[in-house]
N, C-alpha and C positions, 0 to 999 in steps of 0.2 A: 177313168174312161178307158174303154176297150178300143184297140186300134180299129179304125173304120167306122166307129160309132159317131153319131152327131152329138154336138154339144147340147145339153139340156140344162135349163136354169134349175137352181135348187129352190124347192118350194116346201111348204108345209113345215114339218117338224125339224127339217134341217136348218131352217132359219134360226131356230131357237138355240142352236149350238154356238152362237156368238161369233159367227164369222164376220170380221170387220174388214172392209175394203177401204183403203186410203187412196184418195184421189191425188195424184201427182200434180204439183203445180206446173203450169205450162212454162216452158223455157223460151225465152225470146232469143232468136238467132243472133249471134255476134256479140252477146252480152254474158258476163259471168256474174253469178250472184254471190254477194259477199255477206256473210252473216256476222254482224258485230255483236260482241258480248255485252250483256247488260251491265251498266256501272254498278259497282257495289253500293249497298245502302250505307249512308253516313250516319254513324251513331254519335251524337254529341254527348260528351261526359257530363255528368252531374256536378258542376263546379261548386255548387253550394256546400255539398256534404263533404267533398274532399278538402276544401278550404278550411272548414271547421275542424277537421281532424288535424291538419298541419298546424293550425293555430293552437289547438289544444296540446300538441306535443311541444311546441315552442314555449308555451306558458309553463308547462310542467318542468321542462328542462331549466328554464329561468329561475323557477322556484327552488329547484334542487341546487343550482349553482349558487344562488344567494344564500341558501341555508348553509351550504358548505363553507362559503366565504366567512359567514358569521361565526360558524364553529371554529374555523382555522384561526381567526383573528380575535376571538373572544378572550378577554382576560381570565375567564374561567378555565381555559385550556392552555395557559402559559406556565412556564417554570417560575415558581415563586420562591423556592428555597434551594440552595446548593450547599452541599456538605463536603468539606475538604479533609482528607486524611493523609498521614505520612510526612507532614511537613515538620522540620526541626529548625533549619536555618532559614528557610523561606518564611516570610510573614504570610499568614492565612489570607489577610485582606488583599495583598498583592496578587495572590493566586486567583481570588474571586474577581478582582477587577480585570485581570488579564484575560480570564476565561470569558467573562462577559456573557453569561448564559441567562441571567434572570430576564424574564420577559419574552424569551423565545417560546414559540409554540411547542407544546409537548409532542406534537405529531412529527415535526421535522426540526429538531434543535441542531444548531451548528456545532456538533460534538467534534467533527474533524478540524474545524477552524480553531476550536478551543485547544485541542491537543497540539496542533502546530505552533500556536503561540506560546504554550507553556513549554514545549520541548526546546524552544529557542533560548530559554533561560539557562545560563551556564551551570546552575546548581541542579538542574533537572536531568536525571539519567533516563527516566521513563515516566509516562503518565497514562492513566486510564480514565476514561469518562463514560459514565453509564447513566441510564434513567433510574430514578427513584420514585416509582408511581405513587400517587397519581400526579403530583405537581412539583417534583423535585429532581434533582440531578446529584450524582456523586463523583467526586474527583479523587483519585488516588495517585499521590506523588511518590516517586522513588528518587530520592536526592542522591547526588554524588557525595562521596565521603572523601575527605583529604587522606592522601596516602604518604606523600613524600614532599620534597622541596627540590626545586630546579633553580640553579643559580646561573645567570647569564649576564654578561656586560655589567657586572657589579650589582645587579638586581636580583632579589630573591622572590620566587613565585611558589605558592603552594599548588600541588597538582594532585589529581586523583590517580586511581590505578590505570586509567587509559591515557594519561598525559594531558588532561584538560585543566587549564589554569582556573583556580577557584579563588574567590574573594573571601577566604576563610583563614583562620589561624592554623598553623601546622600541628599535627598530633605530636605527643611527647615521643621522643626518640625516632622521629621520622627520618628515613634515609635521605641523603643528599646527593643529587647528581649535578656535577659542575660541568657546564658547557665551556670548553677551552677556546672556542673560536666565537666570533660575533654572530648572533642570530641574524637570519635574513631580513626579518622585520621586527619592529618593537613588539613586545608581548603584552597582552592584556587579558583580563578575565574572559573566559569563553574560548580563547585560542587553545590550540593543541600543539604540544612539543612532540618530538619524535616518539611515537607510540611503540615502535619496535625496541627502542633502548629502554623505555620504561618497562616493557614486558619482561625483557631479560633481567633487568634490575630486580624486579619483583620476585622472580623465580630464584635468583641467586640469594637474595637476602633471606628468603624463607627456607631454602633447602641446601645451601652451600655446605654447611657443617656436616649434614647427613650424607651428602653425595660425594664430596671430595675431601672432607675432613679439614676444611679451612673456613675461617670467618671472613665476611666482607668488611673491609676497613674503609674503603672509599670507592666512589664511582665517578668516572669521567666520560664525557661525550664530546665528539667533534663530528662535523658533517663529513669529513673525509674518512675517519677511522671507526665511527660508530661508537659503541660502548666498550670501555675498558675498565676492568675491575681490579682493584688492589686487594689481594687476599693476604691473610696472615701467613707468616713465613717468608716475608719479603718476595712475594710472587705477584707479578702483573700479568693479567690475561686479557687479550684482545678478542672480544666476542663479535664485534661488528653489529650486525642486525639480529633479529630474532629467527631468521630462517635456519632450519636445521639445528635448533637449539639442543635437542636431545642428543644428536650425534656429536655435537661440540662438547657437551658435558661428558659423554662416554669417552671421547678422545683425550680430554683433559685428565680424566681419572686414570686412563691407561698410561699416559705420559708420566704422571706422578708416581704410579706404582712401579714402573720400569726404573725411573730415576732412583727411587728408594732401594730397589733390589741391587742396582749397580753402585750404590753409595754415592751418587752424584747429587749436586744441588741444582735445581731448576729455578731461574729467576724470571724468565719471560716465556710465555707461550702465546703464539698467534693462531687463532682458530678461524680466521675470517675466510679462508680459501678452501673450504671443504676438506678433503682427505690430505691436502698438502699442509700439514701441520708444522709450523716453524717453532723450534725449541732453542732456548739459549740458557 
């Protein structure tokens, strides 16, 4: 509209332009209108279909579990035969009885329990247990071998190279270690005597002639002094324990060489205190 012109209603074609006039709702003095939101529509779940799906899953899981239980416990999938290898002194049947593997499931046999039970035998040094598919198991035994003799308190015991007492006869020409004091406890098969003294004795018996030119005549042990060896040429050598054995052997060789060069006779050498070697 131009300034100063009077208002004229829109008629004719102008009405077809879609002019829409909204009529305002009357307001009541002193009142405020509050527009409340419409409550959301409630959708009820279809319980029937959901229940059937859950029930189907439960039934399938139950069938799978029952099938797994049947397979796990079925005699068709149990250990039926056990083969034993490596036994000489041990009876094979004793190994089978102690291992107790027949009837175990092939899927989870108690191999570790069998190993622990067999390792507890005094004659067993090592043991391996493995599957032998489809329904078997294989046991490999490494037995302890007698090496020498340990004498204590008037008793004679056969020992292996680690000092374990064995219930076996001694080998021919076995070295003898005599304990000159009383053992702390009575000895029985499976017990272990001083393994350090046995280790030194083994080395001396096998190498003394090559390393120091003397033969081992006898071996003694006491808890206070450790191992003492009587060597040929009226020589006694106190080694003590196995610690620093290579140094002790080198020191003994040096002492004997020097005594020979000076024309002296050595009857006692104490190697128990490191580089403080005592010579008599």
